[in-house]
C-alpha positions as CSV (number, residue, x, y, z in Angstrom):
1,M,18.9,-20.8,-1.8
2,L,19.8,-17.2,-2.1
3,R,16.2,-16.1,-1.3
4,T,16.2,-18.3,1.8
5,L,19.5,-16.8,3.0
6,E,18.2,-13.3,2.3
7,R,15.0,-14.1,4.2
8,K,17.0,-15.4,7.2
9,F,19.3,-12.4,7.2
10,K,16.3,-10.0,7.2
11,H,14.8,-11.8,10.2
12,F,18.1,-11.6,12.1
13,L,18.5,-7.9,11.2
14,S,14.9,-7.3,12.3
15,F,15.6,-8.9,15.7
16,I,18.7,-6.6,16.2
17,L,17.2,-3.4,14.9
18,R,14.1,-3.8,17.0
19,F,16.1,-2.9,20.1
20,I,18.1,-0.1,18.4
21,L,15.6,1.7,16.2
22,G,12.2,0.9,17.7
23,S,9.9,3.9,17.0
24,R,7.8,5.7,19.6
25,K,4.2,5.6,18.5
26,I,2.5,8.9,17.6
27,S,-1.1,9.7,16.7
28,V,-2.3,11.1,13.4
29,S,-5.5,13.0,12.9
30,S,-7.6,12.5,9.8
31,D,-7.6,16.3,9.6
32,S,-3.8,16.3,9.3
33,N,-2.5,18.0,6.1
34,F,0.6,16.6,4.4
35,N,2.4,18.2,1.5
36,R,5.1,15.6,0.8
37,I,4.0,11.9,0.7
38,L,5.9,8.7,-0.1
39,V,4.1,5.5,-1.0
40,I,6.4,2.4,-1.1
41,R,5.4,-0.5,-3.3
42,Q,8.8,-1.8,-4.6
43,H,7.7,-5.3,-5.6
44,N,7.6,-6.8,-9.1
45,Q,4.0,-8.0,-9.3
46,L,2.1,-5.7,-11.8
47,G,-1.4,-6.7,-10.5
48,D,-0.4,-5.8,-6.9
49,M,0.9,-2.4,-8.1
50,L,-2.2,-1.6,-10.0
51,C,-4.3,-2.4,-6.9
52,V,-2.5,0.6,-5.3
53,V,-4.1,3.0,-7.8
54,P,-7.3,3.5,-5.7
55,L,-5.1,4.5,-2.7
56,L,-3.2,7.0,-4.8
57,R,-6.4,8.4,-6.2
58,A,-7.9,8.8,-2.7
59,M,-4.7,10.5,-1.6
60,R,-4.7,12.9,-4.5
61,A,-8.4,13.7,-3.8
62,K,-7.6,14.6,-0.2
63,Y,-4.3,16.3,-0.8
64,P,-4.8,17.8,-4.2
65,Y,-1.7,20.0,-4.1
66,A,0.6,17.5,-2.4
67,Y,3.9,16.1,-3.8
68,I,3.1,12.4,-3.9
69,A,6.0,10.0,-4.8
70,L,5.7,6.3,-5.4
71,M,8.7,3.9,-5.0
72,A,8.5,1.1,-7.6
73,S,10.7,-1.7,-8.9
74,P,12.1,-1.6,-12.5
75,F,9.3,-4.0,-13.6
76,N,6.6,-1.5,-12.7
77,Y,8.5,1.8,-13.0
78,E,7.5,2.5,-16.7
79,V,3.9,1.2,-16.1
80,M,3.4,3.8,-13.4
81,L,5.6,6.5,-14.9
82,N,2.7,8.6,-16.2
83,N,0.2,7.9,-13.5
84,R,-1.9,11.0,-13.1
85,Y,-2.2,10.8,-9.3
86,V,1.6,10.7,-8.7
87,S,4.1,13.5,-8.9
88,K,7.2,11.3,-9.2
89,I,8.1,7.6,-9.5
90,I,11.2,6.5,-7.7
91,N,12.9,3.6,-9.4
92,Y,14.4,1.2,-6.8
93,D,16.5,-1.3,-8.8
94,K,17.7,-3.6,-6.1
95,W,20.1,-5.6,-8.3
96,Q,21.5,-2.5,-9.9
97,I,22.2,-1.0,-6.5
98,L,23.3,-3.9,-4.4
99,G,24.6,-6.3,-7.1
100,K,28.0,-4.6,-7.4
101,G,29.9,-5.6,-4.3
102,I,31.3,-2.8,-2.2
103,N,30.2,-0.3,-4.9
104,G,26.7,-1.6,-4.3
105,W,26.7,-0.4,-0.7
106,M,27.9,3.0,-1.9
107,N,25.1,3.1,-4.4
108,L,22.7,2.2,-1.6
109,L,24.0,5.1,0.6
110,R,23.6,7.5,-2.3
111,F,20.0,6.2,-2.9
112,I,19.1,6.8,0.7
113,R,20.6,10.3,0.7
114,T,18.6,11.1,-2.4
115,L,15.5,9.7,-0.8
116,R,16.0,11.7,2.4
117,A,16.6,14.9,0.4
118,E,13.0,14.7,-0.8
119,R,12.0,15.7,2.8
120,F,8.9,13.5,3.0
121,E,6.5,14.3,5.8
122,V,4.7,10.9,5.7
123,A,5.7,7.5,4.3
124,I,3.2,4.7,3.9
125,V,3.7,1.0,3.0
126,P,0.4,-0.5,1.7
127,S,0.1,-4.3,2.2
128,T,-2.3,-7.0,1.3
129,V,-1.2,-10.6,1.8
130,S,2.3,-10.2,3.1
131,T,4.7,-7.6,4.6
132,S,8.1,-6.6,3.4
133,F,11.2,-5.9,5.5
134,T,12.7,-3.9,2.7
135,S,9.7,-1.6,2.2
136,D,9.3,-1.1,5.9
137,L,13.0,-0.3,6.2
138,F,12.8,2.3,3.5
139,A,9.9,4.0,5.2
140,Y,12.2,4.5,8.2
141,L,15.2,5.5,6.1
142,S,13.2,8.1,4.2
143,G,13.3,10.3,7.3
144,A,9.5,10.9,7.2
145,R,8.2,12.2,10.4
146,V,5.1,10.0,10.1
147,R,5.5,6.4,9.1
148,I,2.4,4.2,8.5
149,G,2.4,0.5,8.0
150,V,1.2,-2.9,9.2
151,E,1.7,-3.9,12.8
152,S,-0.2,-7.1,12.5
153,R,-2.4,-8.9,10.0
154,D,-5.1,-11.3,11.2
155,G,-3.2,-11.8,14.4
156,M,0.1,-12.4,12.8
157,E,2.7,-9.8,13.9
158,N,4.8,-8.0,11.3
159,P,8.4,-8.6,12.5
160,S,9.5,-5.2,11.1
161,S,6.6,-3.1,12.4
162,F,9.0,-1.3,14.7
163,F,10.0,0.9,11.7
164,F,6.5,2.5,11.9
165,N,5.4,5.1,14.5
166,V,1.8,4.9,13.2
167,P,1.4,1.1,13.1
168,V,-1.9,-0.3,11.9
169,E,-3.5,-3.6,13.2
170,L,-5.5,-5.3,10.4
171,D,-8.0,-8.1,10.8
172,W,-9.5,-9.5,7.7
173,S,-10.4,-12.9,9.2
174,S,-14.1,-12.2,8.9
175,D,-13.6,-11.1,5.3
176,P,-10.8,-13.3,3.9
177,H,-11.7,-12.4,0.3
178,R,-11.5,-8.7,0.8
179,H,-10.2,-7.1,-2.4
180,Q,-6.6,-5.9,-2.5
181,T,-7.7,-2.4,-3.4
182,L,-9.6,-2.2,-0.1
183,R,-6.8,-3.8,1.9
184,N,-4.4,-1.2,0.7
185,L,-6.8,1.5,1.7
186,D,-7.2,-0.1,5.1
187,V,-3.5,0.4,5.8
188,A,-4.1,4.2,5.3
189,S,-7.3,4.3,7.3
190,K,-5.8,6.7,9.9
191,L,-5.5,9.3,7.2
192,G,-9.3,9.4,6.8
193,L,-9.2,8.9,3.0
194,E,-12.5,8.6,1.2
195,A,-12.3,6.0,-1.6
196,Q,-15.5,6.2,-3.6
197,D,-13.7,5.0,-6.8
198,L,-12.0,1.6,-6.7
199,T,-11.4,1.3,-10.4
200,I,-7.9,0.3,-11.6
201,E,-6.4,2.4,-14.4
202,M,-3.2,3.0,-16.3
203,T,-2.2,6.4,-17.6
204,F,-0.7,6.4,-21.1
205,D,1.6,8.9,-22.7
206,S,0.9,10.1,-26.3
207,H,3.1,7.3,-27.9
208,E,1.3,4.6,-26.0
209,S,-2.1,6.1,-26.9
210,D,-1.1,6.3,-30.6
211,S,-0.1,2.6,-30.5
212,Y,-3.4,1.7,-29.0
213,N,-5.3,3.6,-31.5
214,D,-3.3,1.9,-34.3
215,L,-4.2,-1.4,-32.8
216,K,-7.9,-0.5,-32.8
217,Q,-7.9,0.7,-36.3
218,N,-5.9,-2.1,-37.9
219,K,-6.3,-5.3,-35.8
220,L,-9.5,-5.1,-33.8
221,D,-13.0,-5.4,-35.0
222,L,-14.7,-2.8,-32.8
223,K,-18.1,-4.1,-33.8
224,K,-17.3,-7.2,-31.7
225,L,-16.8,-7.7,-28.0
226,V,-13.0,-7.5,-27.2
227,I,-11.8,-9.5,-24.2
228,A,-8.2,-9.4,-23.0
229,Y,-6.6,-12.3,-21.1
230,H,-3.4,-12.2,-18.9
231,P,-2.4,-15.8,-18.3
232,G,0.9,-15.0,-16.5
233,A,1.6,-14.2,-12.8
234,G,4.8,-13.4,-10.9
235,K,4.4,-16.4,-8.7
236,L,3.7,-19.9,-10.1
237,S,1.2,-20.6,-7.3
238,N,-0.9,-17.6,-8.5
239,R,-1.2,-18.8,-12.1
240,W,-4.4,-20.3,-13.4
241,E,-3.7,-23.1,-15.9
242,A,-3.1,-21.6,-19.4
243,G,-5.2,-24.3,-21.0
244,R,-8.2,-23.1,-18.9
245,F,-7.6,-19.5,-20.2
246,A,-7.7,-20.9,-23.7
247,K,-10.9,-22.9,-23.0
248,V,-12.6,-19.7,-21.7
249,A,-11.4,-17.7,-24.7
250,N,-12.6,-20.4,-27.2
251,T,-16.0,-20.6,-25.5
252,L,-16.6,-16.8,-25.3
253,S,-15.4,-16.4,-28.9
254,S,-17.9,-19.0,-30.0
255,E,-20.9,-18.0,-27.9
256,L,-20.4,-14.2,-27.9
257,N,-18.4,-13.7,-31.1
258,A,-15.7,-12.0,-29.0
259,S,-12.2,-11.0,-30.2
260,T,-9.3,-12.3,-28.1
261,I,-6.3,-10.3,-26.9
262,I,-3.5,-11.8,-24.8
263,T,-1.3,-9.5,-22.7
264,C,2.0,-10.5,-21.1
265,G,5.0,-9.2,-19.2
266,L,8.6,-10.1,-19.2
267,M,8.1,-13.3,-17.2
268,D,5.0,-14.6,-19.0
269,E,6.5,-16.2,-22.1
270,E,5.7,-19.8,-21.0
271,P,2.0,-19.4,-20.0
272,V,1.3,-17.3,-23.1
273,F,2.9,-19.9,-25.4
274,E,0.8,-22.6,-23.6
275,M,-2.4,-20.7,-23.9
276,V,-1.8,-20.0,-27.6
277,K,-1.2,-23.7,-28.2
278,W,-4.7,-24.5,-27.0
279,L,-6.5,-21.6,-28.8
280,T,-8.8,-22.5,-31.6
281,V,-9.6,-18.8,-32.4
282,P,-7.3,-16.0,-33.8
283,C,-5.8,-13.6,-31.3
């Protein structure tokens, strides 16, 4: 109910702001040099966030000395905190900021002032399967001179595209299974980025590396193939049945003598429990 009301409010606000704040389009050359860049990906899905890494890598390659900031949600803040391609992670905790009545609005204003104090030259909102009013709005509120984001996707207009002065039309209808890493890079196509490496990676601090090394030494048989499974997903519609994960793990353990690891996040307790229930191999 609350999500429905929030969605309707955003659509109404988009309709009003379109006539007040509509941006004049500008052109950006692939030769343009930027020193302060903001990438906005403030959603909770870990997989979607990790698919932004090739975009960040390509940006760092083109702008090696630039200050690159990434706006993330609390769910992904710590995951990206040590990312080697990013100068700073900005933690946008929506419920911490807005969940306090009138004080929430004051917190929001302070957050916006802090954001604008960064003096970003360009703000970009990568997108894959949907657009976000909140992300698009923050691109505008950042005060960045250049704001890049989705104007339309496969013929479907982004209702908050007016926040961008470098809008990008995307058409993946002939390639409906185009990988999310490439879709994120498509949004930034006008920057002329060269993405030769599409691998997804996480940067670990020394404590995390020590924990991993301890896991390897004490719990993993490195002589065997080690396969990790992540049965959870932020949206129920994106989850593969946990029993099927278990069936795959059982089969690969039997046929390839593979060790099984299960990874999970804060919202994955149910599918992990379900997968473990059907496992016939240790994990």
